[in-house]
C-alpha positions in Angstrom: 124.0 113.1 86.1 125.3 113.4 89.5 123.9 115.8 92.1 124.4 119.4 92.4 125.0 121.2 95.7 124.4 124.6 97.0 124.3 126.7 100.3 121.0 126.7 102.0 120.8 129.8 104.1 117.9 131.7 102.6 119.5 131.9 99.1 117.8 132.2 95.8 115.8 129.2 94.6 118.3 126.8 92.8 115.5 126.1 90.4 116.0 129.7 89.1 119.0 130.9 87.1 122.0 131.9 89.2 122.3 135.6 89.9 126.0 135.5 90.0 128.1 135.0 86.8 130.3 132.0 86.5 132.3 131.2 83.5 130.6 129.0 81.0 127.1 129.5 82.3 124.3 131.6 81.2 123.2 133.9 84.2 120.1 136.0 84.8 119.1 138.0 88.0 116.8 136.0 90.2 113.2 137.0 89.7 109.8 135.5 90.4 108.0 134.0 93.4 110.2 132.2 95.9 109.6 128.5 95.8 110.2 125.9 98.6 113.8 125.2 99.3 114.8 122.0 97.4 115.5 120.1 100.6 111.9 120.7 101.7 110.0 120.6 98.5 108.2 117.6 97.2 109.8 115.5 94.6 109.3 116.8 91.1 107.6 114.3 88.7 109.1 115.2 85.3 108.1 114.0 81.8 110.2 112.1 79.6 113.6 113.7 79.6 116.1 114.3 77.0 119.7 115.1 77.5 122.8 113.2 78.4 123.0 109.8 80.0 124.6 109.1 83.4 128.1 110.4 83.8 127.6 112.8 81.1 127.3 115.9 83.3 130.0 118.2 84.6 131.6 118.1 88.0 132.4 121.4 89.5 133.0 122.6 93.1 132.5 126.4 93.9 133.2 128.2 97.1 131.1 131.3 97.7 132.0 134.0 100.2 128.7 135.6 100.8 125.5 135.0 102.8 122.6 133.6 100.9 124.4 133.1 97.6 123.6 130.1 95.4 125.7 128.9 92.5 124.5 126.0 90.5 126.0 124.0 87.6 125.5 120.8 85.8 126.0 117.5 87.5 127.7 117.5 90.7 128.1 121.0 91.8 129.4 122.1 95.1 128.6 125.3 97.0 129.2 125.8 100.7 128.5 128.9 102.7 131.8 130.2 104.1 130.4 133.0 106.1 130.0 136.7 106.0 127.0 138.9 105.2 128.1 141.1 102.4 125.4 140.8 99.7 127.8 142.3 97.2 130.5 139.8 97.7 131.8 138.1 94.6 131.9 134.3 94.2 135.2 132.7 95.2 137.3 130.5 92.8 135.9 127.4 91.2 137.8 124.3 91.0 136.4 121.5 88.9 139.1 119.0 89.6 138.7 119.1 93.5 136.3 117.6 95.9 133.8 119.5 98.0 135.3 121.7 100.8 135.3 120.0 104.2 133.0 121.4 106.8 134.5 124.3 108.7 135.0 124.1 112.5 131.9 126.2 112.9 129.8 124.3 110.7 131.2 120.8 111.5 128.2 118.5 112.3 130.5 116.5 114.5 131.2 119.2 117.1 129.8 122.3 118.8 127.3 122.9 121.5 124.2 120.8 121.4 125.5 118.5 118.6 124.4 114.8 119.1 126.8 112.2 119.8 127.3 109.1 117.6 125.4 106.0 118.7 127.8 103.6 117.0 131.3 103.4 118.5 133.8 104.7 116.1 131.3 106.2 113.6 130.7 109.9 112.9 127.5 111.7 113.6 125.8 113.7 110.8 123.2 116.3 111.7 120.6 118.4 110.1 119.6 121.0 112.6 116.9 122.4 110.3 114.8 119.3 111.0 116.5 118.0 114.1 117.5 114.7 112.5 120.8 112.9 113.0 122.3 109.7 111.8 125.7 107.9 112.0 128.1 106.8 109.3 131.4 104.9 109.3 134.5 106.8 109.9 135.5 106.6 106.2 132.6 108.9 105.3 133.0 112.7 105.3 130.2 114.8 106.5 129.6 118.1 104.6 128.6 121.4 106.1 125.2 121.8 107.6 124.4 124.2 104.9 125.5 121.8 102.1 122.7 120.6 99.8 122.9 117.8 97.3 120.3 117.5 94.6 119.7 115.8 91.1 118.3 117.6 88.2 117.5 116.8 84.5 120.8 116.9 82.6 119.2 119.2 79.9 117.6 121.6 82.3 119.5 125.0 82.2 117.8 126.2 85.4 118.9 123.0 87.4 115.4 122.4 88.8 116.0 119.8 91.5 114.0 116.6 91.1 115.0 115.6 94.7 117.4 116.9 97.3 119.0 116.3 100.7 120.7 118.5 103.1 123.8 118.2 105.3 124.9 114.9 103.7 127.9 112.7 104.2 129.9 111.5 101.3 132.0 108.3 100.8 135.1 108.5 98.5 134.4 111.9 97.0 136.9 111.3 94.2 135.9 107.7 93.6 135.9 108.0 89.8 137.4 110.7 87.6 136.9 111.5 83.9 136.9 114.3 81.4 133.8 113.5 79.5 133.4 117.0 78.1 137.0 117.0 77.1 137.7 120.5 78.5 141.0 119.4 80.2 139.5 119.2 83.7 139.0 115.9 85.4 135.4 115.6 86.9 134.9 113.5 90.0 132.2 111.2 91.0 131.7 110.1 94.6 130.9 106.5 95.6 128.0 107.2 97.7 126.0 109.9 99.7 123.4 109.9 102.5 121.4 112.9 103.9 118.1 114.0 105.1 115.3 116.3 104.0 111.9 117.6 104.6 109.0 116.5 102.3 106.5 119.3 102.3 103.4 118.5 100.3 103.9 114.7 100.4 100.8 112.6 101.0 102.4 109.6 102.9 105.6 108.0 104.0 105.0 105.3 101.5 104.9 107.7 98.6 108.0 109.5 99.7 110.0 106.2 100.1 109.0 104.9 96.8 109.3 108.2 94.8 112.5 109.6 96.4 114.5 106.4 96.1 113.5 106.0 92.3 114.3 109.6 91.7 117.8 109.4 93.1 118.6 106.5 91.0 117.1 108.0 87.8 118.8 111.5 88.4 122.2 110.2 89.3 122.5 107.0 87.0 120.0 106.3 84.4 119.1 109.6 82.6 117.3 109.7 80.2 116.1 106.2 80.7 113.4 105.9 83.4 112.6 102.3 82.4 116.0 101.3 83.8 114.9 102.0 87.3 113.0 99.4 89.4 111.7 99.9 92.9 111.2 97.1 95.5 108.2 96.9 97.8 107.6 99.6 100.4 108.0 98.1 103.9 107.7 99.4 107.4 110.9 100.0 109.4 111.7 101.1 113.0 115.1 102.6 113.8 117.0 102.0 116.9 115.6 105.1 118.5 112.0 104.0 117.9 111.1 106.1 114.8 108.6 104.2 112.7 108.2 104.8 109.0 108.3 103.5 105.5 111.4 102.3 103.5 112.0 101.4 99.9 115.0 100.6 97.8 115.4 101.4 94.0 118.0 99.9 91.7 119.0 100.5 88.1 120.0 97.9 85.5 121.3 98.1 82.0 123.0 101.5 82.3 125.0 102.0 79.1 128.7 102.4 79.6 129.2 105.5 77.6 131.7 107.0 79.9 134.4 105.8 82.4 132.1 106.7 85.4 128.9 105.3 84.0 127.6 102.6 86.4 124.5 101.3 87.8 123.1 102.7 91.0 120.9 102.1 94.0 119.1 104.3 96.5 117.3 103.7 99.8 114.8 106.2 101.3 113.2 106.0 104.7 110.4 108.4 105.3 108.6 109.2 108.5 106.7 111.9 110.5 108.8 114.0 112.8 107.7 114.9 116.3 106.2 118.1 114.9 104.0 116.1 112.5 106.0 117.0 109.4 107.0 114.5 106.7 110.8 114.1 106.6 113.2 111.5 105.1 116.7 110.0 105.1 118.1 108.8 101.7 121.2 106.9 100.7 122.3 106.6 97.1 125.5 105.1 95.5 127.1 103.1 92.8 125.9 99.5 92.5 127.6 96.5 90.9 131.0 97.7 91.5 133.8 96.1 93.6 133.6 98.7 96.4 129.8 99.0 96.4 128.4 99.8 99.8 126.8 96.6 101.2 123.1 96.5 101.9 123.9 95.5 105.5 125.9 98.8 106.0 123.1 100.9 104.4 120.6 99.4 106.8 123.1 99.8 109.7 123.3 103.5 108.9 119.5 103.8 108.5 119.0 102.2 111.9 120.9 105.2 113.6 118.4 107.9 112.2 117.0 109.8 115.2 115.6 113.0 116.1 117.4 115.6 118.5 116.9 119.1 119.8 119.4 121.5 118.1 121.1 123.9 120.3 120.4 127.7 119.8 123.9 128.5 121.1 
């Protein structure tokens, strides 16, 4: 399945049922101990999964007009914080045939006081102020809001417990492939590729993060329920243009069954390092592989080379 998305600002844990009713989903009030946010939590190592194969999930984009409101759905789900602080505000309209809302002016990672500038001429900067990490992407990529979270979960998990997540990502070709696999009359879109950053609380090493996160992105987005279709290359050291040293690994899938129009093989690269504060953090790319417009490895590495730390503005 493809990743879900949610707003990050102190909302309920997306691994818990959504407290706001959306058509077609079982909803329960949030309860229980708050868990680490998915973009900070360690990767979940799941057992043998069941459920649908890649491309079998549902694409939905949901706009929520309320602070700290999370809406989760199967496959690629979009939730972006639009603003306001009314806890009783109702969710806005959902649109399963549209791409994720573009970042607002206030949340635009390309502008604002204290925002970093791109280091590659003609490229766009993508920033995660929570961790003070930035990177650049080609102009064809679209940065999402700084509150946007992308994650993958088991296809058959009704609670959408993230296996791995990234925050403030950039997306390439948001409507790269469209299909109506569940035959509900709505076309669900799959993007070509995404890249973003996260914290890795609880990780033991950068090598572990690079190996595990890259494999989990490929499994979650492309090969479910088959883990044996994912292979991971060696973990190597890497130094970005800004001098950050860390570990990088690339995972790929092979033999993904073509059950639906958008079922393809995938690949993912994760670069993990320790921040200036001593925390484990990482950058990940994942996208379709073996297709005509696959993102070249040289481009992935060039994006990776721009990963850097910056000091977010409090303004």
